[in-house]
C-alpha positions in Angstrom: 121.0 41.5 -22.5 122.4 44.8 -21.3 121.1 46.8 -18.7 118.5 49.5 -20.3 116.6 52.7 -19.9 113.2 53.0 -21.4 110.6 55.8 -21.4 107.5 55.2 -19.1 104.2 55.1 -21.3 101.2 53.6 -21.2 102.6 50.5 -22.6 105.4 50.3 -20.4 103.7 50.8 -17.1 102.4 47.6 -16.7 106.5 46.6 -16.2 106.6 49.3 -13.5 106.4 48.6 -9.9 102.7 47.5 -9.2 102.5 50.6 -6.8 102.5 52.9 -9.6 100.0 51.2 -12.1 96.7 52.8 -10.8 98.3 55.8 -8.6 97.0 59.2 -9.8 98.1 61.2 -6.6 100.3 63.6 -8.8 97.6 64.0 -11.5 94.5 65.1 -9.2 93.9 67.6 -6.5 92.7 66.8 -3.2 90.3 63.7 -3.3 89.2 64.0 -6.8 89.3 61.3 -9.1 90.6 60.7 -12.7 90.6 58.4 -15.6 94.4 57.3 -15.9 94.2 56.2 -19.4 92.9 59.4 -20.8 95.7 61.0 -18.7 98.5 59.0 -20.2 97.0 59.5 -23.8 96.9 63.1 -23.4 100.5 63.7 -22.1 101.6 61.2 -24.4 100.5 63.1 -27.6 101.2 66.2 -26.0 104.7 65.6 -24.6 105.8 61.9 -25.3 106.9 59.3 -22.4 106.3 60.7 -19.0 109.3 58.9 -17.1 111.9 56.5 -17.3 111.8 52.7 -16.1 115.1 50.9 -15.4 115.8 47.5 -16.3 118.8 45.3 -15.4 120.6 42.7 -17.7 117.8 40.0 -17.0 114.9 42.6 -17.8 113.9 42.9 -14.4 113.0 46.5 -13.2 115.3 48.1 -10.5 113.1 51.4 -10.5 111.2 53.8 -12.3 110.7 57.6 -12.6 107.7 60.1 -13.3 108.2 63.2 -14.7 106.6 65.7 -17.5 105.5 69.4 -17.7 104.7 70.6 -14.5 100.9 71.4 -15.7 100.4 67.8 -15.9 100.7 67.3 -11.9 97.9 69.5 -10.4 99.1 68.2 -6.9 102.2 70.1 -7.0 100.0 73.2 -6.8 98.9 71.9 -3.1 102.6 71.1 -1.8 104.7 73.4 0.9 106.9 75.4 -1.5 104.9 75.3 -4.5 103.8 75.8 -7.2 106.4 74.7 -9.9 107.4 76.8 -12.6 105.4 76.9 -15.6 108.5 76.2 -17.9 109.8 73.3 -15.8 109.7 69.5 -16.2 108.8 68.2 -13.0 110.2 65.2 -11.4 107.3 64.1 -9.2 108.3 60.8 -7.8 110.7 57.7 -7.9 110.6 54.0 -7.0 113.5 51.8 -6.2 113.0 48.2 -6.3 116.7 47.1 -5.9 119.0 49.1 -3.3 122.0 47.1 -3.9 122.6 49.1 -7.3 124.1 52.3 -6.1 123.6 53.9 -9.3 119.8 53.5 -10.2 118.3 57.1 -8.6 121.3 58.8 -10.1 120.6 57.1 -13.5 116.7 58.0 -13.7 117.7 61.5 -12.7 120.3 61.7 -15.3 117.8 60.3 -17.8 115.2 63.1 -16.8 117.8 65.9 -17.0 119.0 64.5 -20.5 115.4 64.1 -21.7 114.6 67.4 -20.6 117.3 69.0 -22.3 116.4 67.1 -25.7 112.9 68.5 -25.5 114.0 71.9 -25.2 113.1 72.7 -21.7 114.6 75.6 -19.6 114.8 73.8 -16.1 114.0 70.7 -14.3 112.5 70.8 -10.6 111.7 68.4 -8.1 110.3 68.9 -4.2 113.2 68.6 -1.9 113.7 67.9 1.8 116.7 69.1 4.0 117.0 66.1 6.3 118.8 66.4 9.7 122.6 65.5 9.6 123.1 61.9 10.0 119.5 60.6 8.8 119.5 57.3 7.6 119.5 56.3 3.9 116.3 54.3 4.5 114.6 57.5 5.8 116.2 59.5 2.7 115.5 57.2 -0.2 113.1 54.6 1.0 110.4 56.3 3.0 109.5 59.1 1.0 109.1 58.5 -2.7 108.2 61.9 -3.8 110.3 64.3 -1.9 114.1 64.0 -2.5 117.0 64.8 -0.3 118.2 68.5 -1.1 121.9 67.5 -0.5 121.4 64.7 -3.3 119.7 67.2 -5.5 122.2 69.8 -4.9 125.0 67.3 -6.2 123.2 67.7 -9.9 123.3 71.3 -9.8 119.7 71.8 -8.2 119.1 75.0 -6.1 116.5 75.5 -3.7 114.2 78.5 -5.1 111.5 78.4 -2.4 111.0 76.9 0.8 108.4 76.1 3.7 110.2 74.7 6.7 112.3 71.8 5.5 110.4 71.3 2.4 111.8 73.1 -0.8 111.4 73.4 -4.4 114.9 72.7 -6.0 115.5 73.8 -9.7 118.0 73.1 -12.1 118.7 75.6 -14.8 119.7 73.6 -17.9 121.7 76.3 -20.0 124.8 75.5 -18.3 125.2 71.7 -18.1 127.8 70.0 -19.5 127.7 67.4 -22.3 127.8 64.5 -20.2 124.3 64.4 -19.4 123.0 64.9 -22.9 121.6 62.4 -25.3 119.6 59.2 -25.2 119.0 57.2 -22.4 121.4 54.1 -23.4 124.2 57.0 -23.4 123.1 58.2 -19.9 123.2 54.7 -18.4 126.6 54.0 -19.6 128.0 57.4 -18.3 126.2 56.7 -14.8 127.7 52.9 -14.5 131.2 54.4 -15.3 130.9 56.7 -12.8 129.3 54.9 -9.8 131.0 51.3 -10.3 133.5 50.5 -7.9 137.2 51.0 -8.8 138.7 47.5 -9.5 140.6 46.2 -6.3 144.3 45.6 -7.1 145.3 41.9 -6.9 147.5 41.3 -3.7 151.4 40.9 -4.5 152.7 37.4 -5.0 154.6 35.7 -2.3 
């Protein structure tokens, strides 16, 4: 079986990392409670899949990402540099299981961008953080699951539209994107793997 990307839904959530199963942090404000099943049903009815799950060739999960209409995530109105724009698809969080595959997070972001374009969204937004120079990859990508490095997002064309200290709201306008990020998840996966797989090492010359 080839690696694949699937939509994050009520059905596929059971295959996502367990930390995501009951989490309702983005779906609530303060310490309020919420019925996640009802939230999933509502969002899927009005929007469709609310994220992406990445499976390897053995059907093991390498990572997952949650995103959807900004209004579906009330927590975004409480964060520094918020609130998000009403017209945006908001990427709220990503959880990476396997750090040995360098294209996993890039693939998840490109899938979100492609889905947003397919749905006719005008922009994609995410909360970002301006890390000091030389910060470790562990701190940048493993410690925080809901705030993404600003320079990482900038590589996709995101620009900071509002900041509060080191926290920013980064926005990608979709009008001028090149076709490489368009299309369904399988096409995105192929594009990302082609971009991030290492170059073949030339064979040493024969004596």
